[in-house]
mmCIF file of the N, C-alpha and C atoms, coordinates in Angstrom:
data_MODEL
# 
_entry.id   MODEL 
# 
loop_
_atom_site.group_PDB 
_atom_site.id 
_atom_site.type_symbol 
_atom_site.label_atom_id 
_atom_site.label_alt_id 
_atom_site.label_comp_id 
_atom_site.label_asym_id 
_atom_site.label_entity_id 
_atom_site.label_seq_id 
_atom_site.pdbx_PDB_ins_code 
_atom_site.Cartn_x 
_atom_site.Cartn_y 
_atom_site.Cartn_z 
_atom_site.occupancy 
_atom_site.B_iso_or_equiv 
_atom_site.pdbx_formal_charge 
_atom_site.auth_seq_id 
_atom_site.auth_comp_id 
_atom_site.auth_asym_id 
_atom_site.auth_atom_id 
_atom_site.pdbx_PDB_model_num 
ATOM 1   N N  . UNK A 1 1  ? -17.972 18.994 -7.353  1.00 0.00 ? 1  UNK A N  1 
ATOM 2   C CA . UNK A 1 1  ? -17.165 18.090 -8.026  1.00 0.00 ? 1  UNK A CA 1 
ATOM 3   C C  . UNK A 1 1  ? -16.843 16.910 -7.153  1.00 0.00 ? 1  UNK A C  1 
ATOM 4   N N  . UNK A 1 2  ? -17.039 15.792 -7.749  1.00 0.00 ? 2  UNK A N  1 
ATOM 5   C CA . UNK A 1 2  ? -16.854 14.670 -7.082  1.00 0.00 ? 2  UNK A CA 1 
ATOM 6   C C  . UNK A 1 2  ? -15.471 13.629 -7.926  1.00 0.00 ? 2  UNK A C  1 
ATOM 7   N N  . UNK A 1 3  ? -14.869 13.016 -6.838  1.00 0.00 ? 3  UNK A N  1 
ATOM 8   C CA . UNK A 1 3  ? -13.484 12.441 -7.540  1.00 0.00 ? 3  UNK A CA 1 
ATOM 9   C C  . UNK A 1 3  ? -13.667 10.972 -6.721  1.00 0.00 ? 3  UNK A C  1 
ATOM 10  N N  . UNK A 1 4  ? -13.185 10.115 -7.001  1.00 0.00 ? 4  UNK A N  1 
ATOM 11  C CA . UNK A 1 4  ? -12.777 8.774  -6.669  1.00 0.00 ? 4  UNK A CA 1 
ATOM 12  C C  . UNK A 1 4  ? -13.270 7.725  -7.501  1.00 0.00 ? 4  UNK A C  1 
ATOM 13  N N  . UNK A 1 5  ? -13.376 6.757  -6.512  1.00 0.00 ? 5  UNK A N  1 
ATOM 14  C CA . UNK A 1 5  ? -13.723 5.299  -6.952  1.00 0.00 ? 5  UNK A CA 1 
ATOM 15  C C  . UNK A 1 5  ? -15.693 5.054  -6.196  1.00 0.00 ? 5  UNK A C  1 
ATOM 16  N N  . UNK A 1 6  ? -16.366 4.479  -7.112  1.00 0.00 ? 6  UNK A N  1 
ATOM 17  C CA . UNK A 1 6  ? -17.753 4.037  -6.217  1.00 0.00 ? 6  UNK A CA 1 
ATOM 18  C C  . UNK A 1 6  ? -17.259 2.864  -5.814  1.00 0.00 ? 6  UNK A C  1 
ATOM 19  N N  . UNK A 1 7  ? -16.180 2.032  -6.814  1.00 0.00 ? 7  UNK A N  1 
ATOM 20  C CA . UNK A 1 7  ? -16.226 0.551  -6.633  1.00 0.00 ? 7  UNK A CA 1 
ATOM 21  C C  . UNK A 1 7  ? -14.565 0.380  -5.978  1.00 0.00 ? 7  UNK A C  1 
ATOM 22  N N  . UNK A 1 8  ? -14.757 0.080  -4.452  1.00 0.00 ? 8  UNK A N  1 
ATOM 23  C CA . UNK A 1 8  ? -13.748 -0.410 -3.953  1.00 0.00 ? 8  UNK A CA 1 
ATOM 24  C C  . UNK A 1 8  ? -12.726 -1.692 -4.940  1.00 0.00 ? 8  UNK A C  1 
ATOM 25  N N  . UNK A 1 9  ? -13.340 -2.564 -5.490  1.00 0.00 ? 9  UNK A N  1 
ATOM 26  C CA . UNK A 1 9  ? -12.747 -3.454 -6.374  1.00 0.00 ? 9  UNK A CA 1 
ATOM 27  C C  . UNK A 1 9  ? -11.833 -3.046 -7.570  1.00 0.00 ? 9  UNK A C  1 
ATOM 28  N N  . UNK A 1 10 ? -12.566 -1.768 -7.897  1.00 0.00 ? 10 UNK A N  1 
ATOM 29  C CA . UNK A 1 10 ? -12.185 -1.403 -9.534  1.00 0.00 ? 10 UNK A CA 1 
ATOM 30  C C  . UNK A 1 10 ? -10.801 -0.567 -8.780  1.00 0.00 ? 10 UNK A C  1 
ATOM 31  N N  . UNK A 1 11 ? -11.219 0.166  -7.873  1.00 0.00 ? 11 UNK A N  1 
ATOM 32  C CA . UNK A 1 11 ? -9.884  0.863  -7.242  1.00 0.00 ? 11 UNK A CA 1 
ATOM 33  C C  . UNK A 1 11 ? -8.563  -0.112 -7.397  1.00 0.00 ? 11 UNK A C  1 
ATOM 34  N N  . UNK A 1 12 ? -8.945  -1.129 -6.443  1.00 0.00 ? 12 UNK A N  1 
ATOM 35  C CA . UNK A 1 12 ? -7.839  -2.059 -5.945  1.00 0.00 ? 12 UNK A CA 1 
ATOM 36  C C  . UNK A 1 12 ? -6.994  -2.649 -7.455  1.00 0.00 ? 12 UNK A C  1 
ATOM 37  N N  . UNK A 1 13 ? -7.860  -3.072 -8.716  1.00 0.00 ? 13 UNK A N  1 
ATOM 38  C CA . UNK A 1 13 ? -7.567  -3.398 -9.876  1.00 0.00 ? 13 UNK A CA 1 
ATOM 39  C C  . UNK A 1 13 ? -6.793  -2.453 -10.289 1.00 0.00 ? 13 UNK A C  1 
ATOM 40  N N  . UNK A 1 14 ? -6.947  -1.223 -10.225 1.00 0.00 ? 14 UNK A N  1 
ATOM 41  C CA . UNK A 1 14 ? -6.303  0.113  -11.196 1.00 0.00 ? 14 UNK A CA 1 
ATOM 42  C C  . UNK A 1 14 ? -5.106  -0.138 -9.980  1.00 0.00 ? 14 UNK A C  1 
ATOM 43  N N  . UNK A 1 15 ? -5.008  -0.069 -8.881  1.00 0.00 ? 15 UNK A N  1 
ATOM 44  C CA . UNK A 1 15 ? -3.899  0.204  -7.804  1.00 0.00 ? 15 UNK A CA 1 
ATOM 45  C C  . UNK A 1 15 ? -2.939  -0.755 -8.117  1.00 0.00 ? 15 UNK A C  1 
ATOM 46  N N  . UNK A 1 16 ? -3.392  -2.004 -8.247  1.00 0.00 ? 16 UNK A N  1 
ATOM 47  C CA . UNK A 1 16 ? -2.346  -3.143 -8.756  1.00 0.00 ? 16 UNK A CA 1 
ATOM 48  C C  . UNK A 1 16 ? -1.757  -2.967 -9.853  1.00 0.00 ? 16 UNK A C  1 
ATOM 49  N N  . UNK A 1 17 ? -2.358  -2.683 -11.106 1.00 0.00 ? 17 UNK A N  1 
ATOM 50  C CA . UNK A 1 17 ? -2.058  -2.358 -12.735 1.00 0.00 ? 17 UNK A CA 1 
ATOM 51  C C  . UNK A 1 17 ? -0.773  -1.397 -12.539 1.00 0.00 ? 17 UNK A C  1 
ATOM 52  N N  . UNK A 1 18 ? -1.128  -0.452 -11.642 1.00 0.00 ? 18 UNK A N  1 
ATOM 53  C CA . UNK A 1 18 ? -0.238  0.902  -11.473 1.00 0.00 ? 18 UNK A CA 1 
ATOM 54  C C  . UNK A 1 18 ? 0.747   0.677  -11.122 1.00 0.00 ? 18 UNK A C  1 
ATOM 55  N N  . UNK A 1 19 ? 0.597   0.176  -9.736  1.00 0.00 ? 19 UNK A N  1 
ATOM 56  C CA . UNK A 1 19 ? 2.082   -0.081 -9.199  1.00 0.00 ? 19 UNK A CA 1 
ATOM 57  C C  . UNK A 1 19 ? 2.333   -1.757 -8.775  1.00 0.00 ? 19 UNK A C  1 
ATOM 58  N N  . UNK A 1 20 ? 1.710   -2.561 -9.235  1.00 0.00 ? 20 UNK A N  1 
ATOM 59  C CA . UNK A 1 20 ? 2.334   -3.953 -9.417  1.00 0.00 ? 20 UNK A CA 1 
ATOM 60  C C  . UNK A 1 20 ? 2.190   -4.561 -7.989  1.00 0.00 ? 20 UNK A C  1 
ATOM 61  N N  . UNK A 1 21 ? 1.189   -4.000 -7.369  1.00 0.00 ? 21 UNK A N  1 
ATOM 62  C CA . UNK A 1 21 ? 0.862   -4.962 -6.015  1.00 0.00 ? 21 UNK A CA 1 
ATOM 63  C C  . UNK A 1 21 ? -0.505  -4.309 -5.460  1.00 0.00 ? 21 UNK A C  1 
ATOM 64  N N  . UNK A 1 22 ? -0.986  -5.202 -4.550  1.00 0.00 ? 22 UNK A N  1 
ATOM 65  C CA . UNK A 1 22 ? -2.454  -4.735 -4.160  1.00 0.00 ? 22 UNK A CA 1 
ATOM 66  C C  . UNK A 1 22 ? -2.252  -3.881 -3.014  1.00 0.00 ? 22 UNK A C  1 
ATOM 67  N N  . UNK A 1 23 ? -2.955  -2.456 -2.856  1.00 0.00 ? 23 UNK A N  1 
ATOM 68  C CA . UNK A 1 23 ? -2.581  -1.794 -1.494  1.00 0.00 ? 23 UNK A CA 1 
ATOM 69  C C  . UNK A 1 23 ? -2.286  -2.105 -0.118  1.00 0.00 ? 23 UNK A C  1 
ATOM 70  N N  . UNK A 1 24 ? -3.146  -3.810 0.265   1.00 0.00 ? 24 UNK A N  1 
ATOM 71  C CA . UNK A 1 24 ? -3.044  -4.304 1.154   1.00 0.00 ? 24 UNK A CA 1 
ATOM 72  C C  . UNK A 1 24 ? -1.639  -4.800 1.000   1.00 0.00 ? 24 UNK A C  1 
ATOM 73  N N  . UNK A 1 25 ? -0.997  -5.452 -0.061  1.00 0.00 ? 25 UNK A N  1 
ATOM 74  C CA . UNK A 1 25 ? 0.625   -5.857 0.599   1.00 0.00 ? 25 UNK A CA 1 
ATOM 75  C C  . UNK A 1 25 ? 1.418   -4.485 0.395   1.00 0.00 ? 25 UNK A C  1 
ATOM 76  N N  . UNK A 1 26 ? 1.303   -3.940 -0.590  1.00 0.00 ? 26 UNK A N  1 
ATOM 77  C CA . UNK A 1 26 ? 2.096   -2.338 -0.192  1.00 0.00 ? 26 UNK A CA 1 
ATOM 78  C C  . UNK A 1 26 ? 1.941   -2.016 1.509   1.00 0.00 ? 26 UNK A C  1 
ATOM 79  N N  . UNK A 1 27 ? 0.978   -1.952 2.116   1.00 0.00 ? 27 UNK A N  1 
ATOM 80  C CA . UNK A 1 27 ? 1.070   -1.616 3.375   1.00 0.00 ? 27 UNK A CA 1 
ATOM 81  C C  . UNK A 1 27 ? 1.338   -2.580 4.205   1.00 0.00 ? 27 UNK A C  1 
ATOM 82  N N  . UNK A 1 28 ? 1.754   -3.598 4.152   1.00 0.00 ? 28 UNK A N  1 
ATOM 83  C CA . UNK A 1 28 ? 2.167   -4.501 5.063   1.00 0.00 ? 28 UNK A CA 1 
ATOM 84  C C  . UNK A 1 28 ? 3.547   -4.663 4.536   1.00 0.00 ? 28 UNK A C  1 
ATOM 85  N N  . UNK A 1 29 ? 4.140   -4.446 3.488   1.00 0.00 ? 29 UNK A N  1 
ATOM 86  C CA . UNK A 1 29 ? 5.484   -3.942 2.872   1.00 0.00 ? 29 UNK A CA 1 
ATOM 87  C C  . UNK A 1 29 ? 6.290   -2.823 3.750   1.00 0.00 ? 29 UNK A C  1 
ATOM 88  N N  . UNK A 1 30 ? 5.516   -1.915 3.644   1.00 0.00 ? 30 UNK A N  1 
ATOM 89  C CA . UNK A 1 30 ? 6.085   -0.371 4.185   1.00 0.00 ? 30 UNK A CA 1 
ATOM 90  C C  . UNK A 1 30 ? 6.265   -0.746 5.876   1.00 0.00 ? 30 UNK A C  1 
ATOM 91  N N  . UNK A 1 31 ? 5.123   -1.331 6.478   1.00 0.00 ? 31 UNK A N  1 
ATOM 92  C CA . UNK A 1 31 ? 4.911   -1.854 8.233   1.00 0.00 ? 31 UNK A CA 1 
ATOM 93  C C  . UNK A 1 31 ? 6.145   -2.726 8.306   1.00 0.00 ? 31 UNK A C  1 
ATOM 94  N N  . UNK A 1 32 ? 6.265   -3.547 7.710   1.00 0.00 ? 32 UNK A N  1 
ATOM 95  C CA . UNK A 1 32 ? 7.552   -4.384 7.867   1.00 0.00 ? 32 UNK A CA 1 
ATOM 96  C C  . UNK A 1 32 ? 8.972   -3.510 7.893   1.00 0.00 ? 32 UNK A C  1 
ATOM 97  N N  . UNK A 1 33 ? 9.158   -2.602 6.684   1.00 0.00 ? 33 UNK A N  1 
ATOM 98  C CA . UNK A 1 33 ? 10.135  -1.854 6.180   1.00 0.00 ? 33 UNK A CA 1 
ATOM 99  C C  . UNK A 1 33 ? 10.194  -0.853 7.455   1.00 0.00 ? 33 UNK A C  1 
ATOM 100 N N  . UNK A 1 34 ? 9.282   -0.092 7.897   1.00 0.00 ? 34 UNK A N  1 
ATOM 101 C CA . UNK A 1 34 ? 9.283   0.426  9.189   1.00 0.00 ? 34 UNK A CA 1 
ATOM 102 C C  . UNK A 1 34 ? 9.573   0.146  10.243  1.00 0.00 ? 34 UNK A C  1 
ATOM 103 N N  . UNK A 1 35 ? 9.138   -1.389 10.795  1.00 0.00 ? 35 UNK A N  1 
ATOM 104 C CA . UNK A 1 35 ? 9.544   -2.182 11.822  1.00 0.00 ? 35 UNK A CA 1 
ATOM 105 C C  . UNK A 1 35 ? 11.328  -2.588 11.565  1.00 0.00 ? 35 UNK A C  1 
ATOM 106 N N  . UNK A 1 36 ? 11.806  -2.533 10.583  1.00 0.00 ? 36 UNK A N  1 
ATOM 107 C CA . UNK A 1 36 ? 13.294  -2.779 10.534  1.00 0.00 ? 36 UNK A CA 1 
ATOM 108 C C  . UNK A 1 36 ? 13.965  -1.796 11.002  1.00 0.00 ? 36 UNK A C  1 
ATOM 109 N N  . UNK A 1 37 ? 13.641  -0.934 10.073  1.00 0.00 ? 37 UNK A N  1 
ATOM 110 C CA . UNK A 1 37 ? 14.373  0.558  10.381  1.00 0.00 ? 37 UNK A CA 1 
ATOM 111 C C  . UNK A 1 37 ? 14.189  1.123  11.868  1.00 0.00 ? 37 UNK A C  1 
ATOM 112 N N  . UNK A 1 38 ? 12.821  0.851  12.727  1.00 0.00 ? 38 UNK A N  1 
ATOM 113 C CA . UNK A 1 38 ? 13.226  1.266  13.807  1.00 0.00 ? 38 UNK A CA 1 
ATOM 114 C C  . UNK A 1 38 ? 14.000  0.086  14.329  1.00 0.00 ? 38 UNK A C  1 
ATOM 115 N N  . UNK A 1 39 ? 14.117  -1.204 14.090  1.00 0.00 ? 39 UNK A N  1 
ATOM 116 C CA . UNK A 1 39 ? 14.839  -1.982 14.955  1.00 0.00 ? 39 UNK A CA 1 
ATOM 117 C C  . UNK A 1 39 ? 16.129  -1.732 14.718  1.00 0.00 ? 39 UNK A C  1 
ATOM 118 N N  . UNK A 1 40 ? 16.891  -1.402 13.475  1.00 0.00 ? 40 UNK A N  1 
ATOM 119 C CA . UNK A 1 40 ? 17.957  -1.187 13.028  1.00 0.00 ? 40 UNK A CA 1 
ATOM 120 C C  . UNK A 1 40 ? 18.599  0.158  13.817  1.00 0.00 ? 40 UNK A C  1 
ATOM 121 N N  . UNK A 1 41 ? 17.652  1.447  14.145  1.00 0.00 ? 41 UNK A N  1 
ATOM 122 C CA . UNK A 1 41 ? 18.001  2.481  14.806  1.00 0.00 ? 41 UNK A CA 1 
ATOM 123 C C  . UNK A 1 41 ? 18.140  2.375  16.291  1.00 0.00 ? 41 UNK A C  1 
ATOM 124 N N  . UNK A 1 42 ? 17.882  1.325  16.985  1.00 0.00 ? 42 UNK A N  1 
ATOM 125 C CA . UNK A 1 42 ? 17.964  1.049  18.428  1.00 0.00 ? 42 UNK A CA 1 
ATOM 126 C C  . UNK A 1 42 ? 19.118  0.936  18.809  1.00 0.00 ? 42 UNK A C  1 
ATOM 127 N N  . UNK A 1 43 ? 20.036  -0.074 17.682  1.00 0.00 ? 43 UNK A N  1 
ATOM 128 C CA . UNK A 1 43 ? 20.989  -0.821 18.002  1.00 0.00 ? 43 UNK A CA 1 
ATOM 129 C C  . UNK A 1 43 ? 21.945  0.217  18.142  1.00 0.00 ? 43 UNK A C  1 
# 
């Protein structure tokens, strides 16, 4: 049994529809948040 998407563009469309942002945008947001929390913990 195989699961997943054969088309990257279809996955991105469905992800955006479900979560409100493209996967790349979510990754950038998470990285910024992690960087911010790392800087906060050093103070």
